[in-house]
C-alpha positions in Angstrom: -11.6 0.4 -32.3 -13.3 2.7 -29.3 -13.2 6.7 -29.4 -10.9 6.5 -26.5 -8.0 4.9 -28.2 -8.5 7.1 -31.3 -8.0 10.2 -28.9 -5.3 8.5 -27.9 -3.1 7.8 -30.5 -4.2 11.6 -32.0 -2.8 13.3 -28.7 0.6 10.7 -29.6 1.0 12.2 -33.4 0.5 15.7 -32.0 2.7 14.8 -29.7 5.5 13.7 -31.7 4.8 16.1 -34.1 6.0 19.0 -32.0 8.9 17.2 -30.5 10.5 17.4 -33.9 9.9 21.2 -33.2 10.5 21.5 -29.8 13.8 19.5 -31.0 14.4 22.2 -33.2 14.2 24.9 -30.9 16.6 23.5 -28.5 19.6 22.6 -31.1 18.9 25.5 -33.3 17.6 28.4 -30.8 18.6 27.4 -27.3 22.0 26.2 -29.2 22.0 23.0 -27.5 24.9 20.5 -28.3 22.5 17.4 -30.1 24.9 14.9 -28.4 24.6 16.4 -25.0 20.4 16.8 -26.1 19.7 13.3 -27.0 22.0 11.7 -23.9 20.0 13.9 -21.4 16.4 12.7 -22.8 17.2 9.1 -22.7 18.9 9.9 -19.1 15.4 11.0 -18.0 13.6 7.7 -20.2 16.2 5.5 -17.9 15.0 7.0 -14.7 11.4 6.7 -15.9 11.7 3.4 -16.6 14.2 2.2 -14.1 12.3 -0.9 -12.8 12.4 -2.5 -15.8 15.9 -2.7 -15.8 15.4 -5.1 -13.4 15.1 -8.3 -15.5 18.4 -8.7 -17.1 17.5 -10.0 -20.9 19.0 -13.0 -21.9 20.5 -11.6 -25.1 21.5 -8.5 -23.4 24.4 -7.2 -26.0 22.3 -7.6 -28.6 19.2 -6.0 -27.1 21.8 -2.7 -26.4 23.2 -2.3 -29.8 19.0 -2.5 -30.8 18.3 -0.3 -28.5 20.8 2.4 -29.6 20.0 2.0 -32.8 16.3 2.6 -32.4 16.4 5.3 -29.3 20.1 7.3 -29.2 21.8 6.4 -32.3 18.7 7.7 -34.6 17.7 10.3 -32.6 21.4 11.8 -32.3 21.0 12.2 -36.1 18.1 13.6 -35.7 19.1 16.5 -33.8 22.3 17.2 -35.6 20.2 17.6 -38.9 17.6 19.6 -37.3 20.6 22.4 -36.7 19.9 23.3 -40.0 17.1 21.4 -41.4 13.1 22.6 -41.0 11.0 20.7 -39.0 8.6 20.1 -41.9 11.2 19.1 -44.2 12.5 16.5 -41.5 8.9 15.1 -40.9 9.0 14.0 -44.8 12.4 13.0 -44.8 11.8 10.7 -41.5 9.6 9.1 -43.7 11.7 6.9 -45.6 11.8 4.7 -42.6 9.4 2.6 -43.8 10.8 1.9 -46.9 14.1 1.6 -45.5 12.9 -1.1 -42.7 11.2 -3.1 -45.8 14.7 -3.1 -48.1 16.5 -4.2 -44.9 14.0 -6.8 -44.2 14.4 -7.9 -47.8 18.1 -8.4 -47.6 18.8 -9.7 -44.4 15.5 -11.2 -43.6 14.3 -12.5 -46.8 11.4 -10.6 -46.6 8.8 -11.4 -49.2 8.2 -8.1 -51.3 4.9 -7.6 -54.3 4.5 -5.2 -56.3 2.2 -3.4 -54.7 5.1 -2.9 -51.3 7.3 -2.2 -54.4 4.9 0.6 -55.1 4.9 1.8 -52.0 8.1 2.0 -51.8 8.6 3.8 -54.7 6.1 6.5 -54.1 7.6 6.9 -50.5 10.8 7.9 -52.1 9.4 9.7 -54.8 7.4 12.0 -52.6 10.2 12.5 -50.6 13.1 13.7 -53.2 10.1 16.4 -54.6 9.4 17.5 -50.9 13.7 17.7 -50.6 13.2 20.2 -54.2 10.8 22.3 -52.1 11.7 26.0 -50.3 11.7 24.3 -46.8 13.8 21.7 -48.3 16.2 23.6 -49.9 17.0 26.2 -46.8 17.6 23.2 -44.7 20.9 22.0 -46.4 23.1 19.1 -45.4 20.9 18.9 -42.5 18.3 16.9 -44.0 21.6 14.0 -44.7 21.3 13.5 -41.6 17.5 13.2 -41.1 18.2 10.5 -43.8 20.8 8.7 -41.7 19.4 9.1 -38.8 16.3 6.9 -40.6 18.6 4.5 -42.0 19.7 3.7 -38.6 16.7 3.3 -36.9 15.3 1.2 -39.9 18.5 -1.5 -39.6 17.7 -1.4 -35.6 13.3 -1.8 -36.1 14.0 -5.3 -38.5 15.8 -7.1 -35.8 13.7 -5.9 -33.1 11.1 -8.8 -33.5 14.0 -10.9 -33.3 15.2 -10.6 -29.9 12.6 -11.8 -26.8 11.6 -8.2 -24.9 8.9 -6.2 -24.7 8.3 -2.8 -26.2 8.3 -0.5 -22.7 11.1 -2.7 -21.3 13.3 -2.0 -24.8 12.9 1.9 -24.3 14.4 1.6 -20.7 17.4 -0.7 -22.0 17.8 1.0 -25.6 17.7 4.4 -23.1 20.6 3.0 -20.8 22.5 2.1 -23.8 22.0 5.9 -25.5 23.3 6.7 -22.0 26.3 5.2 -21.9 27.7 6.0 -25.8 26.2 9.7 -26.1 27.7 11.4 -22.9 30.9 10.1 -23.8 30.7 11.7 -27.1 28.9 14.6 -26.4 32.1 15.4 -24.4 35.0 14.3 -26.3 33.2 15.9 -29.9 31.1 18.6 -28.7 31.6 21.8 -27.0 29.4 24.4 -25.0 27.0 22.1 -22.4 27.3 23.8 -19.6 26.8 27.2 -21.5 24.3 26.2 -23.3 22.1 25.1 -20.2 23.0 28.2 -18.3 22.2 30.5 -20.9 18.8 29.7 -20.7 17.9 26.7 -17.8 14.2 26.7 -17.8 13.9 26.3 -21.7 15.9 23.3 -21.9 15.0 22.0 -19.2 11.0 22.3 -20.3 12.6 21.1 -23.3 14.2 17.8 -22.3 11.3 16.9 -20.3 9.0 17.6 -23.0 11.3 14.9 -25.2 12.2 12.5 -22.1 9.0 12.0 -20.4 6.2 13.6 -22.1 6.9 11.9 -25.5 9.1 8.7 -25.3 7.9 7.6 -22.1 4.1 8.8 -22.3 3.6 9.1 -25.8 5.4 5.7 -26.8 4.0 3.6 -23.8 0.3 5.0 -24.5 1.1 3.8 -28.4 2.8 0.1 -27.5 -0.3 -0.5 -25.1 -3.1 0.4 -27.5 -1.0 -2.1 -30.2 -1.4 -5.1 -27.6 -5.0 -4.1 -27.8 -6.2 -3.3 -31.1 -5.2 -4.8 -34.7 -2.1 -3.3 -36.2 -3.3 -2.4 -39.1 -5.8 0.0 -37.5 -3.6 1.5 -35.1 -0.3 1.5 -37.3 -1.7 4.1 -40.3 -2.7 6.7 -37.8 1.2 7.6 -37.2 0.5 9.0 -40.6 -0.3 11.9 -39.1 2.6 12.5 -37.6 4.2 13.7 -40.9 1.1 15.7 -41.6 1.1 17.6 -38.6 4.7 17.9 -38.3 4.2 20.1 -41.5 1.8 22.3 -40.2 3.4 22.9 -36.3 6.5 23.9 -38.7 4.8 26.5 -40.5 3.0 27.5 -37.4 5.8 27.8 -34.8 9.2 28.0 -36.7 7.9 30.0 -39.5 9.0 27.0 -42.1 8.2 28.5 -45.7 5.3 26.0 -46.6 4.8 25.8 -50.6 3.1 23.4 -52.9 6.1 21.3 -53.5 6.8 20.4 -50.3 2.8 19.6 -49.9 2.3 17.6 -53.1 6.1 15.6 -51.8 4.2 14.8 -48.4 1.1 14.4 -49.6 2.8 11.0 -52.2 4.9 10.1 -49.3 2.3 9.4 -47.3 0.5 7.6 -49.5 3.7 5.7 -50.4 4.1 4.6 -46.7 0.5 3.5 -46.3 -0.1 1.3 -49.0 3.7 -0.5 -47.1 2.2 -0.7 -43.7 -1.4 -2.2 -44.6 0.6 -4.7 -46.5 0.8 -8.2 -44.2 4.3 -8.9 -43.0 5.2 -11.2 -39.9 9.0 -10.8 -39.6 8.4 -6.8 -38.9 7.4 -5.3 -35.8 4.6 -3.0 -37.1 4.9 -0.2 -34.6 8.2 0.7 -35.7 8.0 0.5 -39.4 6.7 4.5 -39.4 8.0 5.2 -35.9 11.8 3.4 -36.1 12.9 5.5 -33.2 12.0 5.3 -29.5 
């Protein structure tokens, strides 16, 4: 790949890692209800990508269901988890999306897995378990369970993405629409304090939502998918393994996450496992969502 493409991928990884930290600040420090925060993020995506909604896909119900899984559904669970979980530990646990996607593909798509990818799956889960036992993981409490649940939902949606006839960026628009229609009613039914949180820090909340919705979801993800169209998947996708490493670094720097050798060792083992998974050939999975099961 040319240096310009590598530079874009590096910027995308920085933005994705920062998004975890920014979301932590929004739902924890700024007390933003997580479902409402996820709904606002999706609303910005819909506004930015509205022209792509003109062509209605043939299997609209399936598109909306899959879009909800890989967008608002998985993101809302991540944001709920970040109320108590540290960004560093959440970034490592999110790596389970790759092996979970393969496991769902085995179950639903009859994906064939040989010993190398089996080893990658085992290493990933082992690394995540080690990371959970680190100081940062132990301090996260039940928040990591929600992060893991978000990875499960995202992985389930990712498995079926390749079976529908729709582009990745177009899917972002429909996923945002599905998320808006579901998350706003859920938020006002299950959560309180939406208006109070926005009134208490309107500029900070607006900055977080704009960063998550426009810069990350529209900007970074769209750039990532364009690069995937121009270059081989095995060149592009492995770069996304930088995201959890950068998340650990930003978590330690910006939110004071306790970083120890246990978290570093677990994260390194999990990244090695995911690297084995993404480098093995697969004709049934959409590789860009193998490592990043959320859009």
